[in-house]
NUROKOL-355719 format. One line per 4 residues: number of its first residue (from 1); for each residue x, y, z negated of N, C-alpha, C. Coordinates in Angstrom, 2 decimals, m for minus. Last residue first. Example, Ala and Ser with C-alpha at 12.3 -4.5 7.8 and 13.67 -1.06 7.14 Angstrom:
residues 2
2) 12.85 m2.25 m7.08 13.67 m1.06 m7.14 12.90 0.03 m7.87 ~ 13.19 m5.69 m7.80 12.30 m4.50 m7.80 13.20 m3.30 m7.80
This chain:
residues 75
75) 181.27 73.35 m66.28 180.33 74.29 m65.42 179.87 73.07 m65.07 ~ 182.82 73.37 m69.47 182.44 72.54 m68.28 181.50 73.22 m67.41 ~ 186.13 74.97 m70.73 184.51 74.55 m70.74 184.72 74.17 m69.38 ~ 188.36 76.71 m72.50 187.87 75.63 m71.34 186.14 75.20 m71.67
71) 191.12 79.17 m73.52 189.42 78.57 m73.71 188.64 77.81 m72.03 ~ 192.71 80.57 m75.05 192.91 80.21 m74.14 191.43 79.11 m74.32 ~ 194.13 81.98 m77.30 193.59 82.78 m76.10 192.96 81.97 m74.99 ~ 195.01 81.26 m80.27 193.67 80.53 m79.65 193.05 81.85 m78.16
67) 197.59 81.14 m80.87 196.38 82.32 m80.66 195.45 82.23 m80.65 ~ 198.42 78.75 m80.47 198.73 79.36 m81.66 198.06 80.74 m81.69 ~ 197.44 76.21 m78.33 197.66 77.55 m78.98 197.32 78.48 m79.69 ~ 197.04 73.89 m78.30 197.76 73.26 m78.93 198.50 75.46 m78.91
63) 193.96 74.20 m76.87 193.98 73.35 m78.84 195.78 73.61 m79.60 ~ 194.58 74.86 m74.71 193.73 75.09 m75.31 193.86 74.84 m77.27 ~ 196.06 72.79 m73.71 196.44 73.96 m73.80 195.85 74.17 m74.44 ~ 194.30 70.70 m74.21 195.30 70.34 m74.59 195.82 71.60 m74.94
59) 192.28 71.26 m72.18 191.82 71.60 m73.19 192.72 71.56 m74.46 ~ 193.96 71.09 m69.94 193.39 72.11 m70.30 192.81 71.95 m71.66 ~ 194.14 67.86 m69.70 195.73 68.71 m69.76 195.00 70.21 m70.19 ~ 191.15 67.53 m69.05 192.05 67.11 m70.57 193.37 67.74 m70.42
55) 191.03 69.15 m66.89 190.46 68.75 m68.03 190.81 68.53 m69.43 ~ 192.10 68.04 m64.19 192.31 69.02 m65.11 192.00 69.03 m66.64 ~ 189.64 66.91 m63.34 191.06 66.31 m63.39 191.90 66.58 m64.21 ~ 187.68 68.38 m62.69 187.55 68.15 m63.85 188.62 66.91 m63.81
51) 189.39 71.85 m60.26 189.55 70.00 m60.76 188.96 69.37 m62.55 ~ 188.31 75.20 m61.82 189.47 73.87 m61.07 189.00 72.05 m61.41 ~ 188.55 78.52 m61.76 187.60 77.11 m61.68 188.63 76.21 m61.28 ~ 189.62 81.44 m63.95 189.77 80.19 m62.90 188.85 78.80 m62.67
47) 189.84 84.31 m64.95 189.56 83.61 m65.81 189.47 82.03 m63.40 ~ 191.39 86.11 m67.26 192.09 85.70 m66.56 191.08 84.51 m66.34 ~ 190.22 89.42 m69.32 189.95 87.81 m68.90 190.37 87.12 m67.75 ~ 190.67 92.00 m68.53 191.76 91.40 m69.83 191.05 89.98 m69.61
43) 188.47 92.57 m66.70 188.23 92.95 m68.09 189.58 92.50 m69.26 ~ 189.39 90.16 m64.68 188.08 90.71 m65.29 188.34 91.72 m66.48 ~ 190.98 88.47 m62.64 191.02 88.86 m64.16 190.00 89.93 m63.67 ~ 191.38 84.56 m61.47 190.55 86.92 m61.60 190.70 87.21 m62.65
39) 194.13 82.71 m60.71 192.59 83.45 m61.43 192.50 84.53 m61.25 ~ 196.11 81.50 m60.07 195.15 81.07 m59.27 193.56 82.18 m59.56 ~ 197.47 79.99 m63.26 197.67 80.34 m61.93 196.19 80.85 m60.59 ~ 197.82 82.62 m65.57 196.70 81.62 m65.04 196.73 81.28 m63.85
35) 200.34 82.95 m67.19 199.85 83.84 m66.12 198.51 82.23 m65.76 ~ 201.87 84.31 m70.38 201.14 83.12 m69.86 200.46 83.93 m68.67 ~ 204.72 86.55 m70.88 203.70 85.99 m70.90 202.78 84.36 m70.11 ~ 207.48 87.19 m70.19 207.63 86.38 m70.51 205.96 85.24 m71.19
31) 207.47 89.27 m67.68 207.59 89.73 m69.21 207.53 88.29 m70.23 ~ 208.98 88.20 m65.77 208.58 89.53 m66.19 209.02 89.59 m67.29 ~ 207.86 85.97 m65.32 209.77 86.04 m65.26 209.63 87.47 m65.74 ~ 205.60 84.34 m67.30 205.68 85.24 m66.48 207.29 85.58 m66.63
27) 204.57 80.71 m66.72 205.23 81.64 m67.52 206.15 82.76 m66.90 ~ 201.94 79.09 m66.10 202.90 79.12 m65.33 203.31 80.71 m66.52 ~ 199.42 76.88 m65.46 199.51 77.92 m66.61 201.09 77.88 m65.88 ~ 197.79 75.10 m64.00 196.98 75.91 m64.12 198.30 76.88 m65.00
23) 200.01 72.81 m63.76 198.65 72.78 m63.06 198.29 74.02 m62.93 ~ 201.11 72.33 m66.80 201.74 72.93 m65.27 200.60 73.27 m64.40 ~ 199.71 71.91 m69.43 198.85 71.98 m67.95 199.44 72.92 m67.01 ~ 201.70 71.92 m71.40 200.49 70.63 m71.02 200.08 70.90 m70.20
19) 203.82 73.95 m70.64 204.24 72.51 m70.50 202.97 71.34 m70.55 ~ 202.24 75.97 m70.57 202.78 75.79 m69.46 203.28 73.67 m69.48 ~ 201.30 76.27 m73.16 200.27 76.00 m72.23 200.48 75.55 m70.94 ~ 203.37 76.53 m74.58 202.85 75.19 m75.13 201.18 75.21 m73.69
15) 204.44 79.55 m74.68 205.23 78.25 m73.69 204.14 77.00 m73.93 ~ 204.35 81.25 m76.27 205.14 80.37 m76.58 205.63 79.05 m75.49 ~ 203.84 83.76 m75.41 204.45 83.57 m74.73 205.44 82.36 m75.44 ~ 201.86 85.23 m76.24 203.10 85.42 m77.49 203.89 84.92 m76.63
11) 198.38 87.43 m75.35 199.92 86.42 m75.23 201.58 86.66 m75.98 ~ 196.77 89.11 m75.26 197.39 88.63 m76.38 197.99 87.41 m76.44 ~ 196.83 89.69 m72.51 197.48 90.67 m72.95 197.92 90.02 m74.70 ~ 194.79 87.04 m71.42 197.33 87.54 m71.16 197.56 88.53 m72.44
7) 193.50 85.13 m72.39 193.22 86.83 m72.68 194.58 87.00 m72.44 ~ 191.72 83.07 m69.86 193.13 83.53 m70.39 193.08 84.37 m70.93 ~ 189.59 80.43 m68.88 189.90 81.67 m68.99 191.25 81.52 m70.00 ~ 188.61 77.83 m67.02 189.46 77.55 m67.42 189.78 79.69 m67.79
3) 185.83 75.55 m66.03 186.10 77.27 m65.80 187.51 77.18 m67.30 ~ 185.41 72.87 m64.37 185.38 73.62 m65.45 186.11 74.84 m65.20 ~ 183.25 70.38 m61.78 184.14 71.58 m62.04 184.35 72.43 m63.93
């Protein structure tokens, strides 16, 4: 399992995360910011546990994020 975390308030809406990992990320039509699918929000940090099959795509999203608000770690 992996844990993916997103600081949504700081998102600038560049869309890289959704392009690289559409199984975990979507862009909100409401405000144009990234949404981490099926995540729980705790003090501004949205987190979700995901299958290890998504690890590589999640890491690519994390590296592509220009403001570094996505973190990925193995659990």
